[in-house]
C-alpha positions in Angstrom: 121.2 120.2 118.9 119.0 117.1 119.1 120.0 116.7 122.7 118.5 120.2 123.3 115.4 119.3 121.5 116.1 121.6 118.5 114.5 119.1 116.1 113.5 121.8 113.6 117.1 123.0 113.2 118.4 119.4 113.0 115.8 118.7 110.4 116.9 121.7 108.3 120.4 120.4 108.2 119.3 116.8 107.7 117.4 117.8 104.4 120.8 118.6 103.0 122.6 115.4 104.0 122.8 112.5 101.8 120.9 109.4 102.8 124.0 107.6 103.7 125.2 110.4 106.0 121.7 110.7 107.5 121.8 106.9 108.1 125.1 107.2 109.9 123.8 110.1 112.0 120.6 108.1 112.8 122.6 105.3 114.0 124.8 107.4 116.2 121.7 108.9 117.7 120.5 105.4 118.2 117.1 106.6 119.3 114.0 106.0 117.1 112.0 108.5 119.0 114.5 111.3 118.3 114.6 110.2 114.6 110.9 110.6 114.4 110.9 114.1 115.9 113.5 115.2 113.4 111.6 113.5 110.6 108.4 115.5 111.4 110.1 118.6 110.5 112.1 117.5 107.4 110.7 118.7 104.2 112.2 115.8 102.2 110.0 112.9 103.5 111.3 110.7 100.7 114.9 111.2 102.2 113.8 109.9 105.7 112.0 106.9 104.2 115.1 105.9 102.3 117.2 106.5 105.5 114.9 104.4 107.6 115.0 101.5 104.9 118.8 101.6 105.2 118.8 101.1 109.0 119.1 97.7 110.7 116.0 95.6 111.3 116.0 96.3 115.1 116.3 100.0 114.7 113.8 100.1 111.9 111.4 98.1 114.0 111.7 100.5 116.8 111.1 103.4 114.3 108.0 101.8 112.8 106.7 100.7 116.1 106.9 104.3 117.5 105.4 105.7 114.4 102.4 103.3 114.8 102.1 104.1 118.5 101.8 107.8 117.7 99.3 107.3 114.7 101.9 108.3 112.2 100.8 105.4 110.0 101.4 107.2 106.6 105.1 107.7 107.3 105.3 104.1 108.7 103.6 102.8 105.7 105.9 104.9 103.3 108.8 103.3 104.9 107.1 99.8 104.8 106.3 100.2 101.1 109.9 100.5 100.3 110.9 97.4 101.9 111.1 94.2 100.0 108.2 91.8 100.7 110.4 89.5 103.0 111.5 92.4 105.1 107.9 93.8 105.2 106.7 90.5 106.5 109.4 90.3 109.0 108.5 93.7 110.4 104.8 93.1 110.5 105.4 89.8 112.3 107.3 91.6 114.9 104.9 94.3 115.6 101.7 93.9 117.8 99.0 92.3 115.6 96.8 95.7 115.7 99.7 97.8 114.6 100.6 95.4 111.8 97.1 95.3 110.6 96.6 99.1 110.7 100.1 99.6 108.9 99.3 96.9 106.2 96.0 98.7 105.4 98.0 101.5 104.0 99.8 99.2 101.5 98.7 98.7 97.9 96.5 95.7 97.1 99.4 94.0 95.2 101.7 94.3 98.3 99.0 93.1 100.6 98.4 90.1 98.3 102.2 89.3 98.4 102.2 89.7 102.2 99.2 87.5 102.7 100.6 84.8 100.4 103.8 84.8 102.6 102.4 85.2 106.2 101.2 82.1 108.3 97.5 81.7 109.1 97.8 82.2 112.8 99.4 85.6 112.4 96.9 86.5 109.8 94.1 85.6 112.1 95.6 87.7 114.9 96.0 90.7 112.7 92.4 90.4 111.3 90.9 90.1 114.8 92.8 93.1 116.1 91.8 95.2 113.2 88.1 94.2 113.4 88.2 95.0 117.2 89.8 98.5 116.5 87.1 99.2 113.8 84.3 98.3 116.1 85.7 100.4 119.0 86.4 103.4 116.7 83.1 103.0 114.8 84.9 102.9 111.3 
């Protein structure tokens, strides 16, 4: 069904799968963009968040990167908030600085404090510059 683009139907079935089964299906699909399309139609967003957290770092990075590209920052941030701080930092360091900054802006102040404490100054500087440039361009 997902090969035919029937994402709404697949999402309906996915809402009834366990997180473990949904993770295995996601790994079989092996395409973050398809997983995003399915996630958009799922009613149980918490399940897709838990599934994404259970994926490998490389798959998860692709998923978060695509969500950030398509301005689905709320879902990307929901996934990020479920990661332990070390894994959050790893994901943020692997994203483009602007995406990382915009994603981190959706985190709680406590999480941001922990991330700042554990991120090197160069990366923080890059993220800050990109975020400021984005705000200037968008008039925020």
